[in-house]
MARZA-443491 format. One record per residue (C-alpha): residue number from 1; residue in three letters; z, y, x negated. Coordinates in steps of 0.001 Angstrom, whole numbers, always signed. Layout:
BEGIN
[NUM 'ALA' [Z Y X]]
...
END
This chain:
BEGIN
[1 'MET' [+58844 -23142 +36121]]
[2 'ASP' [+55315 -23896 +35184]]
[3 'GLU' [+53419 -25388 +38119]]
[4 'ALA' [+51644 -28001 +35962]]
[5 'GLU' [+54831 -28982 +34294]]
[6 'SER' [+57000 -29142 +37347]]
[7 'PRO' [+55811 -32378 +39188]]
[8 'ALA' [+55764 -34431 +36027]]
[9 'GLY' [+59078 -33060 +34831]]
[10 'LEU' [+60626 -33790 +38186]]
[11 'ALA' [+59542 -37504 +38313]]
[12 'GLY' [+62671 -38570 +36372]]
[13 'ILE' [+65243 -36307 +37980]]
[14 'ALA' [+67582 -38622 +39701]]
[15 'HIS' [+71288 -39650 +39688]]
[16 'GLN' [+72596 -43018 +40819]]
[17 'ALA' [+75756 -42866 +42950]]
[18 'GLY' [+76946 -46241 +44192]]
[19 'ASP' [+74250 -47811 +46249]]
[20 'SER' [+72285 -44537 +46627]]
[21 'THR' [+70193 -42375 +44268]]
[22 'VAL' [+69808 -38673 +44715]]
[23 'ARG' [+66550 -37432 +43502]]
[24 'LEU' [+64759 -34053 +43408]]
[25 'ARG' [+61038 -34003 +44000]]
[26 'PRO' [+58389 -31403 +44898]]
[27 'VAL' [+57738 -30419 +48467]]
[28 'ALA' [+55273 -32485 +50426]]
[29 'GLU' [+53489 -31452 +53570]]
[30 'PRO' [+55597 -33654 +55895]]
[31 'ASP' [+58740 -31769 +54664]]
[32 'LEU' [+57490 -28540 +56286]]
[33 'ALA' [+58902 -29708 +59590]]
[34 'MET' [+62454 -29605 +58090]]
[35 'PHE' [+61723 -26193 +56640]]
[36 'ARG' [+60801 -24960 +60088]]
[37 'ARG' [+64084 -26346 +61574]]
[38 'PHE' [+66006 -24435 +59036]]
[39 'LEU' [+64303 -21262 +60316]]
[40 'THR' [+64576 -21807 +63992]]
[41 'GLU' [+67655 -23887 +64841]]
[42 'PRO' [+70818 -21737 +65029]]
[43 'GLY' [+73649 -23063 +62953]]
[44 'LEU' [+71618 -25916 +61275]]
[45 'ILE' [+72254 -24422 +57836]]
[46 'GLY' [+75801 -23341 +58667]]
[47 'LEU' [+76948 -19885 +57626]]
[48 'ASP' [+73632 -19045 +55939]]
[49 'TRP' [+71598 -18865 +59177]]
[50 'ALA' [+70352 -15277 +59433]]
[51 'GLY' [+68665 -15394 +62858]]
[52 'PHE' [+65263 -16556 +63955]]
[53 'ARG' [+62479 -16424 +61390]]
[54 'ASP' [+58784 -16919 +61477]]
[55 'PRO' [+58229 -20806 +61530]]
[56 'GLY' [+54805 -20258 +59919]]
[57 'VAL' [+56236 -19058 +56648]]
[58 'PRO' [+56829 -22542 +55173]]
[59 'ALA' [+53188 -23599 +55679]]
[60 'ARG' [+51780 -20372 +54189]]
[61 'ARG' [+54072 -20770 +51081]]
[62 'TYR' [+53213 -24380 +50714]]
[63 'ALA' [+49448 -23472 +50802]]
[64 'GLU' [+50066 -20822 +48162]]
[65 'ASP' [+52024 -22871 +45515]]
[66 'SER' [+53739 -25765 +47034]]
[67 'PHE' [+57014 -23979 +46564]]
[68 'LEU' [+56716 -24302 +42749]]
[69 'GLY' [+56531 -20575 +41944]]
[70 'GLU' [+57123 -19056 +38604]]
[71 'GLY' [+59931 -16944 +39699]]
[72 'ASP' [+61345 -18998 +42587]]
[73 'GLY' [+60883 -22259 +44442]]
[74 'ARG' [+62236 -25134 +46510]]
[75 'LEU' [+62607 -28895 +45820]]
[76 'ILE' [+63439 -31633 +48210]]
[77 'VAL' [+66750 -33561 +47887]]
[78 'GLN' [+65763 -37148 +48587]]
[79 'VAL' [+68167 -40029 +48967]]
[80 'GLU' [+67202 -43516 +48169]]
[81 'PRO' [+66847 -46372 +49058]]
[82 'GLU' [+66374 -44701 +52460]]
[83 'ALA' [+63584 -42334 +50961]]
[84 'ALA' [+64977 -39742 +53252]]
[85 'ALA' [+64697 -35992 +52780]]
[86 'ALA' [+68319 -34817 +52975]]
[87 'GLY' [+67643 -31170 +52514]]
[88 'LEU' [+66399 -28812 +49772]]
[89 'VAL' [+67531 -26960 +46661]]
[90 'SER' [+66187 -23510 +45846]]
[91 'TYR' [+65984 -21443 +42689]]
[92 'ARG' [+65038 -17885 +41971]]
[93 'SER' [+64984 -15822 +38832]]
[94 'GLY' [+66891 -12710 +37936]]
[95 'ILE' [+67529 -10585 +34852]]
[96 'TYR' [+70788 -8932 +33777]]
[97 'GLY' [+70506 -5732 +31732]]
[98 'GLY' [+66723 -6061 +31368]]
[99 'ARG' [+67041 -8873 +28832]]
[100 'ALA' [+69104 -11728 +30019]]
[101 'PRO' [+67164 -14123 +32443]]
[102 'TYR' [+69182 -16263 +34734]]
[103 'TRP' [+68491 -18499 +37804]]
[104 'GLU' [+70357 -18289 +41098]]
[105 'ILE' [+70356 -21582 +43064]]
[106 'GLY' [+71135 -22586 +46510]]
[107 'ILE' [+71156 -25721 +48767]]
[108 'ALA' [+70769 -26583 +52412]]
[109 'LEU' [+71449 -30086 +53491]]
[110 'LEU' [+70893 -31526 +57000]]
[111 'PRO' [+74257 -32111 +58764]]
[112 'GLU' [+74021 -35949 +58682]]
[113 'TRP' [+73820 -35842 +54840]]
[114 'ARG' [+76847 -33542 +54269]]
[115 'GLY' [+80112 -34802 +52870]]
[116 'ARG' [+78667 -37644 +51045]]
[117 'GLY' [+78590 -36291 +47428]]
[118 'ILE' [+74763 -35567 +47606]]
[119 'GLY' [+75025 -31831 +47365]]
[120 'TRP' [+76955 -31422 +44075]]
[121 'ARG' [+74661 -34164 +42551]]
[122 'ALA' [+71530 -32338 +43698]]
[123 'GLN' [+72877 -28923 +42275]]
[124 'ALA' [+73809 -30552 +38985]]
[125 'LEU' [+70405 -32208 +38726]]
[126 'LEU' [+68681 -28844 +39421]]
[127 'CYS' [+70811 -27063 +36701]]
[128 'ASP' [+70015 -29812 +34191]]
[129 'TYR' [+66263 -29470 +35022]]
[130 'LEU' [+66219 -25651 +34719]]
[131 'PHE' [+68173 -25661 +31388]]
[132 'ALA' [+65738 -28343 +30091]]
[133 'HIS' [+62563 -26457 +31032]]
[134 'THR' [+63543 -22771 +30848]]
[135 'PRO' [+65298 -20625 +28310]]
[136 'ALA' [+67820 -19276 +30679]]
[137 'GLN' [+71458 -19218 +29445]]
[138 'ARG' [+73022 -18867 +32863]]
[139 'ILE' [+72626 -20305 +36392]]
[140 'GLN' [+74636 -18796 +39183]]
[141 'ALA' [+75375 -19694 +42815]]
[142 'GLY' [+77076 -17833 +45603]]
[143 'THR' [+79006 -19120 +48620]]
[144 'HIS' [+81185 -17903 +51354]]
[145 'ALA' [+84974 -17542 +51338]]
[146 'GLU' [+85003 -19756 +54477]]
[147 'ASN' [+83100 -22635 +52813]]
[148 'PRO' [+85545 -24732 +50864]]
[149 'ALA' [+83201 -27783 +50894]]
[150 'GLU' [+80564 -25819 +48958]]
[151 'GLN' [+83123 -24364 +46629]]
[152 'ARG' [+84253 -27996 +45797]]
[153 'SER' [+80658 -29026 +45464]]
[154 'LEU' [+79816 -26169 +42917]]
[155 'GLU' [+82952 -27003 +40932]]
[156 'LYS' [+81879 -30709 +40757]]
[157 'ALA' [+78415 -29603 +39759]]
[158 'GLY' [+79901 -27893 +36708]]
[159 'PHE' [+80251 -24299 +37988]]
[160 'GLN' [+83184 -21950 +37403]]
[161 'LEU' [+84348 -19260 +39764]]
[162 'GLU' [+83704 -15835 +38433]]
[163 'GLY' [+84994 -13659 +41267]]
[164 'VAL' [+84581 -12158 +44699]]
[165 'ILE' [+81608 -9870 +45424]]
[166 'ARG' [+82836 -7598 +48104]]
[167 'ALA' [+80808 -6903 +51189]]
[168 'CYS' [+77659 -8508 +49653]]
[169 'GLU' [+76028 -9850 +52808]]
[170 'PHE' [+75654 -8921 +56582]]
[171 'ARG' [+76370 -11983 +58680]]
[172 'ALA' [+77610 -12546 +62206]]
[173 'GLY' [+77850 -8877 +62875]]
[174 'ALA' [+79885 -7792 +59888]]
[175 'TRP' [+79707 -7150 +56186]]
[176 'ARG' [+81324 -10305 +54396]]
[177 'ASP' [+82491 -11040 +50870]]
[178 'GLY' [+80916 -13772 +48687]]
[179 'TRP' [+82210 -15958 +45913]]
[180 'LEU' [+80202 -16014 +42763]]
[181 'TYR' [+80043 -19130 +40522]]
[182 'SER' [+78177 -19760 +37265]]
[183 'ARG' [+77284 -22571 +34900]]
[184 'LEU' [+76149 -21656 +31329]]
[185 'ARG' [+73860 -23673 +29131]]
[186 'ASP' [+76758 -24813 +26891]]
[187 'ASP' [+78919 -26046 +29763]]
[188 'PRO' [+78842 -29834 +30061]]
[189 'SER' [+76747 -31360 +32698]]
[190 'PRO' [+78885 -33491 +35042]]
[191 'LEU' [+76087 -36033 +35227]]
END
């Protein structure tokens, strides 16, 4: 994503759902407290917590590029009318076969915002944004076999299950399988 393009392009990224609107926006300095929580509170991000991490990393990254890097970044998931930061979505680039660029996305919502349909909308919004502003043909996301809520969320966001990636992550003292999902540019947006 082009840093100059991103904030302007994100201004209109929103989806109305009942009385609430889910919006993606660039990270602001007050959001760094939430980022620090994700790094230092065991279990706050569920199965993805990988142990204590340096709580100064978010401030250093924010100072570097406001989390709007060329090959990776983070955006805040905001719920309105509350104007509350519910969590974040992430994206990072990859290349298959040296020629086929793709994005891998992720999401972390605070516990009080889970189970409300915010996650799938935020992931669908991020996909629509990445397809509109980059030439990638493919967006992928991984989740855990033990996370049926995220599996449903990805499917609602237009992703299809591709398969199991055996022993792809070390978590809670053991190597675990992951489930890989993808959405292609030509797949219809659920929004």
